[in-house]
KOLLUMDREN-376448 format. One record per residue (C-alpha): residue in three letters; z, y, x. Coordinates in steps of 0.1 Angstrom, whole numbers, padded with zeros to 4 digits, always signed. Layout:
ALAZYX/...
end
This chain:
MET+0899+1031+0449/ASN+0886+1002+0467/LYS+0899+1000+0500/LEU+0871+0976+0515/PRO+0853+0995+0543/LEU+0816+1002+0538/PHE+0787+0994+0563/VAL+0754+1011+0567/THR+0723+0992+0572/PRO+0709+0992+0608/SER+0674+1004+0618/ALA+0649+0983+0639/GLY+0660+0969+0672/ALA+0657+0988+0704/GLU+0646+0976+0739/LYS+0663+0983+0771/ASP+0644+1002+0799/PRO+0636+0976+0826/ASP+0635+1003+0852/ASP+0674+1006+0848/GLU+0678+0971+0860/ASN+0680+0987+0896/GLU+0712+1006+0888/PRO+0747+0997+0883/ARG+0753+0993+0845/GLU+0782+1012+0829/GLU+0805+0999+0805/CYS+0815+1017+0772/GLY+0829+1050+0759/VAL+0857+1050+0733/PHE+0869+1082+0715/GLY+0895+1086+0687/VAL+0908+1116+0667/TRP+0935+1121+0641/ALA+0937+1156+0628/THR+0942+1175+0595/GLY+0918+1201+0582/GLU+0890+1190+0608/GLU+0857+1174+0603/VAL+0868+1143+0624/ALA+0833+1127+0622/LYS+0818+1157+0638/LEU+0844+1159+0665/THR+0840+1123+0673/TYR+0802+1127+0675/TYR+0806+1154+0701/GLY+0832+1132+0720/LEU+0806+1105+0721/TYR+0780+1129+0734/ALA+0802+1137+0763/LEU+0806+1100+0769/GLN+0771+1090+0765/HIS+0767+1082+0802/ARG+0790+1053+0797/GLY+0768+1034+0773/GLN+0733+1039+0759/GLU+0726+1008+0738/ALA+0744+1016+0706/ALA+0767+1041+0691/GLY+0790+1041+0660/ILE+0818+1061+0642/ALA+0844+1049+0617/VAL+0863+1074+0595/GLY+0894+1068+0573/ASP+0905+1090+0544/GLY+0938+1073+0535/GLU+0921+1049+0511/GLN+0891+1034+0528/VAL+0872+1030+0560/LEU+0837+1041+0564/VAL+0816+1027+0593/PHE+0782+1039+0605/LYS+0766+1024+0636/ASP+0733+1014+0650/LEU+0714+1007+0682/GLY+0703+1038+0701/LEU+0718+1069+0716/VAL+0743+1089+0698/SER+0717+1117+0690/GLN+0694+1089+0676/VAL+0720+1072+0655/PHE+0735+1102+0638/ASP+0722+1132+0620/GLU+0738+1161+0600/GLN+0735+1145+0567/THR+0752+1113+0579/LEU+0781+1130+0596/SER+0786+1153+0566/SER+0791+1124+0544/MET+0819+1108+0565/HIS+0852+1125+0552/GLY+0886+1118+0564/HIS+0915+1126+0588/VAL+0913+1097+0611/ALA+0881+1085+0632/ILE+0871+1063+0660/GLY+0837+1063+0679/HIS+0821+1041+0705/CYS+0789+1042+0727/ARG+0781+1007+0740/TYR+0767+0992+0770/SER+0770+0953+0768/THR+0792+0932+0792/THR+0798+0905+0767/GLY+0773+0898+0740/SER+0737+0909+0738/THR+0722+0939+0726/THR+0721+0934+0688/TRP+0733+0954+0658/GLU+0761+0929+0651/ASN+0775+0936+0686/SER+0774+0974+0681/GLN+0808+0990+0676/PRO+0831+1000+0660/ILE+0839+0963+0651/PHE+0848+0961+0613/ARG+0872+0934+0597/THR+0893+0932+0567/THR+0929+0920+0564/SER+0937+0895+0537/ALA+0952+0924+0516/GLY+0919+0941+0518/ASN+0927+0968+0544/GLY+0900+0978+0569/VAL+0904+0975+0605/ALA+0880+0992+0628/LEU+0879+0988+0666/GLY+0862+1000+0697/HIS+0866+0984+0732/ASN+0858+0996+0766/GLY+0861+0970+0792/ASN+0856+0931+0795/LEU+0880+0903+0789/VAL+0881+0872+0811/ASN+0897+0849+0785/THR+0870+0853+0758/ALA+0862+0817+0755/GLU+0900+0810+0750/LEU+0903+0838+0723/ALA+0872+0823+0706/ARG+0888+0789+0703/ARG+0920+0805+0690/ALA+0901+0824+0663/ALA+0883+0791+0654/ASP+0917+0774+0651/GLU+0929+0800+0626/GLY+0898+0796+0605/LEU+0882+0830+0610/GLY+0844+0834+0603/GLY+0821+0829+0574/GLY+0791+0846+0562/ARG+0754+0842+0571/ALA+0746+0823+0604/ASP+0716+0847+0612/GLN+0740+0877+0618/ILE+0763+0867+0646/ALA+0786+0890+0665/THR+0790+0876+0699/SER+0812+0899+0718/ASP+0847+0898+0731/SER+0855+0930+0711/ASP+0846+0912+0677/ILE+0870+0882+0685/VAL+0897+0909+0692/GLY+0890+0926+0660/ALA+0891+0893+0640/LEU+0923+0883+0655/LEU+0939+0917+0650/ALA+0929+0919+0613/HIS+0940+0883+0608/SER+0975+0889+0625/ALA+0980+0919+0602/ALA+0979+0899+0570/ASP+1017+0900+0563/ARG+1027+0929+0586/THR+1017+0963+0599/LEU+0987+0967+0621/GLU+1010+0981+0648/GLN+1032+0949+0647/ALA+1001+0928+0648/ALA+0987+0947+0680/MET+1020+0944+0697/ASP+1018+0904+0694/LEU+0980+0902+0702/LEU+0977+0926+0731/PRO+0998+0906+0756/THR+0975+0877+0750/LEU+0944+0896+0760/ARG+0933+0892+0798/GLY+0911+0915+0816/ALA+0902+0951+0812/PHE+0906+0968+0779/CYS+0910+1003+0766/LEU+0911+1000+0728/THR+0909+1026+0699/PHE+0914+1010+0665/MET+0924+1023+0631/ASP+0931+1016+0595/GLU+0928+1039+0566/THR+0956+1062+0579/THR+0966+1057+0615/LEU+0948+1059+0649/TYR+0958+1034+0675/ALA+0951+1035+0713/ALA+0959+1008+0740/ARG+0953+1002+0777/ASP+0956+0970+0796/PRO+0986+0964+0818/HIS+0964+0971+0851/GLY+0948+1002+0836/VAL+0913+0993+0851/ARG+0895+1017+0829/PRO+0906+1052+0821/LEU+0920+1063+0789/SER+0937+1097+0781/LEU+0956+1115+0753/GLY+0946+1151+0743/ARG+0959+1177+0719/LEU+0942+1196+0692/ASP+0956+1225+0673/ARG+0960+1202+0642/GLY+0959+1168+0657/TRP+0954+1145+0685/VAL+0926+1128+0704/VAL+0921+1098+0729/ALA+0890+1094+0750/SER+0878+1072+0780/GLU+0874+1105+0800/THR+0890+1139+0800/ALA+0854+1155+0798/ALA+0854+1146+0762/PHE+0884+1167+0756/ASP+0866+1198+0768/ILE+0837+1195+0744/VAL+0859+1193+0715/GLY+0884+1220+0724/ALA+0914+1197+0731/SER+0939+1200+0758/PHE+0948+1171+0782/VAL+0983+1159+0777/ARG+0986+1128+0797/ASP+0969+1095+0808/ILE+0978+1066+0785/GLU+0997+1043+0807/PRO+0988+1008+0814/GLY+1003+0983+0790/GLU+1009+1011+0765/LEU+1001+1012+0728/LEU+1001+1045+0710/ALA+1000+1051+0674/ILE+0992+1084+0658/ASP+0998+1094+0622/ALA+1013+1121+0602/ASP+1046+1117+0620/GLY+1031+1122+0654/VAL+1026+1101+0685/ARG+1046+1069+0688/SER+1045+1049+0721/SER+1054+1012+0726/ARG+1049+0991+0758/PHE+1035+0956+0752/ALA+1036+0948+0789/PRO+1048+0962+0822/ALA+1025+0982+0842/THR+1007+0968+0872/PRO+0982+0995+0882/LYS+0947+0985+0893/SER+0925+1014+0885/CYS+0888+1008+0890/ILE+0876+1026+0923/PHE+0840+1026+0912/GLU+0850+1051+0883/TYR+0856+1076+0910/VAL+0823+1067+0929/TYR+0798+1067+0902/LEU+0808+1058+0865/ALA+0830+1088+0855/ARG+0816+1123+0850/PRO+0824+1146+0880/ASP+0841+1169+0856/SER+0866+1143+0844/VAL+0900+1139+0859/ILE+0914+1103+0864/GLN+0950+1099+0872/GLY+0955+1134+0882/ARG+0925+1133+0905/SER+0894+1153+0900/VAL+0864+1130+0902/HIS+0842+1157+0917/SER+0868+1165+0944/THR+0869+1128+0951/ARG+0833+1126+0955/VAL+0830+1156+0978/ASP+0858+1143+0999/ILE+0840+1109+1003/GLY+0810+1129+1015/ARG+0832+1146+1042/ARG+0847+1113+1053/LEU+0811+1098+1054/ALA+0800+1125+1076/ARG+0828+1118+1100/GLU+0823+1080+1100/HIS+0784+1081+1103/PRO+0772+1113+1119/ILE+0735+1119+1125/GLU+0715+1148+1138/GLY+0693+1161+1110/ASP+0677+1192+1094/LEU+0686+1189+1058/VAL+0712+1170+1036/ILE+0698+1162+1003/PRO+0713+1143+0974/VAL+0698+1117+0951/PRO+0706+1134+0919/GLU+0728+1135+0900/SER+0754+1110+0913/GLY+0749+1116+0949/THR+0753+1154+0946/PRO+0790+1158+0952/ALA+0790+1135+0982/ALA+0759+1153+0997/VAL+0777+1186+0994/GLY+0808+1171+1013/TYR+0786+1156+1041/ALA+0768+1190+1046/GLN+0802+1209+1047/GLU+0816+1184+1072/SER+0786+1179+1093/GLY+0773+1215+1094/ILE+0738+1204+1084/PRO+0723+1226+1056/TYR+0725+1212+1021/GLY+0692+1215+1000/GLN+0676+1201+0969/GLY+0647+1179+0980/LEU+0644+1159+0949/MET+0639+1172+0914/LYS+0651+1152+0884/ASN+0635+1150+0852/ALA+0661+1159+0828/TYR+0644+1143+0797/VAL+0639+1108+0812/GLY+0674+1093+0812/ARG+0674+1059+0796/THR+0646+1050+0772/PHE+0642+1026+0743/ILE+0605+1027+0745/GLN+0590+0997+0765/PRO+0567+1013+0793/SER+0533+0997+0800/GLN+0528+0980+0834/THR+0509+1009+0847/ILE+0537+1033+0839/ARG+0564+1008+0853/GLN+0547+1006+0886/LEU+0553+1045+0890/GLY+0590+1034+0891/ILE+0613+1061+0904/ARG+0586+1089+0902/LEU+0593+1089+0864/LYS+0628+1103+0872/LEU+0625+1120+0906/ASN+0599+1140+0923/PRO+0600+1155+0960/LEU+0598+1190+0967/ARG+0572+1187+0995/GLU+0575+1222+1009/VAL+0612+1218+1014/ILE+0612+1183+1031/ARG+0579+1182+1050/GLY+0586+1177+1087/LYS+0624+1175+1083/ARG+0649+1151+1096/LEU+0666+1143+1061/VAL+0700+1129+1054/VAL+0698+1113+1020/VAL+0731+1109+1003/ASP+0733+1083+0974/ASP+0763+1069+0956/SER+0755+1031+0960/ILE+0729+1005+0968/VAL+0727+0976+0943/ARG+0694+0957+0946/GLY+0678+0983+0970/ASN+0647+0987+0948/THR+0654+1023+0941/GLN+0662+1031+0976/ARG+0630+1014+0988/ALA+0608+1033+0965/LEU+0626+1066+0971/ILE+0622+1063+1008/ARG+0585+1055+1005/MET+0580+1086+0983/LEU+0598+1108+1008/ARG+0577+1097+1037/GLU+0545+1103+1016/ALA+0558+1138+1010/GLY+0561+1144+1048/ALA+0596+1137+1058/ALA+0598+1133+1097/GLU+0630+1111+1096/ILE+0651+1097+1068/HIS+0686+1087+1073/VAL+0705+1071+1043/ARG+0742+1077+1037/ILE+0759+1058+1010/ALA+0790+1073+0993/SER+0805+1038+0987/SER+0810+1004+1006/PRO+0785+0977+1002/VAL+0785+0962+0968/LYS+0787+0923+0974/TRP+0808+0909+0945/PRO+0800+0909+0907/CYS+0825+0928+0883/PHE+0841+0910+0855/TYR+0861+0939+0842/GLY+0833+0959+0826/ILE+0805+0968+0849/ASP+0773+0947+0846/PHE+0764+0945+0883/ALA+0736+0920+0894/SER+0745+0885+0904/PRO+0757+0880+0941/ALA+0723+0865+0950/GLU+0706+0897+0938/LEU+0728+0922+0957/ILE+0710+0935+0986/ALA+0741+0935+1009/ASN+0744+0897+1005/GLY+0708+0892+1017/GLY+0695+0882+1052/GLY+0722+0858+1061/ALA+0740+0883+1084/ASP+0774+0873+1097/SER+0788+0906+1106/MET+0789+0941+1090/GLU+0767+0954+1115/GLY+0741+0928+1109/MET+0743+0932+1072/VAL+0737+0971+1075/GLU+0707+0965+1098/ASN+0692+0941+1074/VAL+0695+0965+1045/ARG+0682+0994+1066/ALA+0651+0974+1073/ALA+0646+0963+1039/ILE+0647+0999+1023/GLY+0627+1012+1053/ALA+0653+1041+1063/ASP+0656+1052+1100/SER+0693+1047+1098/LEU+0720+1036+1072/GLY+0756+1042+1069/TYR+0780+1032+1042/ILE+0817+1047+1040/SER+0843+1021+1047/ILE+0866+1008+1020/ASP+0896+1025+1035/GLU+0880+1059+1036/MET+0865+1056+1003/THR+0900+1046+0988/ALA+0918+1075+1007/ALA+0896+1099+0990/THR+0909+1089+0958/GLU+0945+1100+0968/HIS+0958+1067+0956/ALA+0972+1036+0973/GLY+0948+1007+0978/SER+0973+0984+0964/GLU+0969+1002+0930/MET+0931+1001+0930/CYS+0906+0974+0919/ARG+0880+0971+0947/ALA+0868+0938+0938/CYS+0830+0945+0939/PHE+0835+0956+0975/ASP+0860+0932+0989/GLY+0860+0902+0964/ASN+0897+0904+0956/TYR+0901+0901+0919/PRO+0934+0917+0907/ILE+0933+0899+0873/PRO+0929+0860+0879/LEU+0897+0847+0866/PRO+0894+0813+0846/GLU+0885+0783+0868/SER+0859+0772+0843/THR+0825+0787+0842/SER+0829+0799+0806/MET+0824+0836+0816/GLY+0795+0861+0817/LYS+0776+0883+0791/ALA+0763+0852+0772/VAL+0796+0833+0770/LEU+0798+0833+0733/GLU+0761+0828+0727/THR+0764+0796+0750/MET+0794+0784+0730/LEU+0773+0789+0698/LYS+0744+0768+0711/SER+0768+0741+0721/GLY+0768+0732+0683/PRO+0782+0746+0651/GLN+0818+0740+0644/ALA+0836+0743+0611/GLY+0854+0775+0609/ASN+0840+0787+0644/PRO+0841+0826+0642/LEU+0808+0826+0662/GLU+0791+0810+0632/ALA+0786+0845+0614/GLU+0799+0879+0610/ASN+0828+0888+0587/ALA+0819+0878+0550/ASN+0833+0909+0535/ALA+0813+0931+0559/SER+0781+0911+0552/ALA+0786+0915+0514/LEU+0791+0953+0516/ARG+0760+0960+0539/ARG+0735+0979+0517/PRO+0699+0964+0516/
end
């Protein structure tokens, strides 16, 4: 049988919701399964459902049956991309899945994942990536030097993930995919959790710093890997262990093989604990929910205030609000109701609707908050637009006082490892020209209209994770980047688009997507 993987045609493009620009953007979710006697495509679908919070721009699944790889991906949510008929047609014993938020490369079908490439021997390689590389331009030049590319110039994949997939498939021309990965992975700089596969074998790799989480789970008749342990619960898998920084796993009929491609120098992202991960996940042995509750307790000790009611900004502020109430003795209550059916939308709202802003997602319980001194607990402040609108809404609903408490330190620096924060100039903590922490906090308080404002300190936030600060990445809070950044300006989400616009080059991998994949896409 032909070993060339098949692609499925994308549907019409989707637009991102501009209301979400006020929030920290997540990265991506990856999932993989190797199992016999299981519907691996459906297991992957449910695994991605559990990871949907990590990326809402696109979703995809690749399945291998020992002879070929079938890939189905599209723009949209997991539930929008897949249906029963599609999943039932994807047969095999190995699969990977991906839900995307873009950190390198714009929101186009070509940049959706899993990435697919073919080796010179005709074998398929599918790859999913969570994180962000800092040497993307260097890798693109290397791919160009090796003559990768071809196809149609109007279909261009411009993500760091696509470059990795191209180099991986190219390196596997005369050796196993596992050997090719062991040579390629040490050359990648930045944050990466990878799941990739060929027709028979599942692979998983985590960067030497372990910036993003990745774990191994056990099924009755196989194995799973996932960005978060919450995905194991939904597919009935048991947690085995975290995949170590600098480790490559290969999973096939012989079991799990572990290889180390680099020494571990742990720098786990602290923002995973604060906001990104699901509260029912466990990272490095520490419950995310317990961490957030403890942050709330510590926040209450650092920034006490007299109040009548502690309310969270749902859902991400809820555990910290519980902890704040427990420590302060102020009653906890639900003062805001969240519309469970809003989430992220791919429908462009009208200007009239957009002006409603936060009211689309949150609505105050007037009888609960009227006349009360509120302590409002949220996970973070980025631009401040959400908090400003929320405070205005609470005052209109009758709140007597509004004291804001933030369960993270001030976000002052961009992330280059997989979170799409605003630029430094757009971050509210950098505005106002204050030359002290007290001055900055006062500027932010005045900007959002709160009666008082308190952030948890970096040290207390770190202590709540029960891990040493030296083993955490806190760059968005303190500006100390654990993975060196290139001195050139060739970084950012549009780095590859920028290179492309600089002029076509013979053999440049940015000129088009893989020729084999293009030829096999159904009209």
